[in-house]
C-alpha angles and dihedrals in degrees: 000000000000092000090053092053091049089051091051092048091049091048092050091047092051091047092051091047091050093050092045100046099027091077089058092063092044092054091047092050090051092052092048091050092056091058102247114166099234114048093173092061091060091046091050093049092048091048091048094053093046092051092045093050092047093048093044092051091051092048093048091049093051092046093052092045093053093046094048091048090052091049091046092054094045113018092183090067094061092104091051094046101040100065097048089045091054091047090050092049091050092051092048091050091048090058090053091049091050089053089049092053093045091048091059099042111098110213115196113203 
């Protein structure tokens, strides 16, 4: 039974990695087809946004989990936990949005 669970975890991990990083290659192929001069810049920007989105999603999940566990243990602290949690989620999302903006800016050196 343990081997079957490890296989499922591995399969899920590979599926998530494919969905996360597969878009990077699709965006790079689209940029190369349009005739831009630097195909590696588009691959790097696509890879950057995929890593930022993946990391941001993990961070937001862990933040929400920790806050909800704290509220579950002490319901009276929900007012004290909710506002810092929302500020933390906003800051995490802003980092993902910054990566999104940087990924689409074309810097010519």
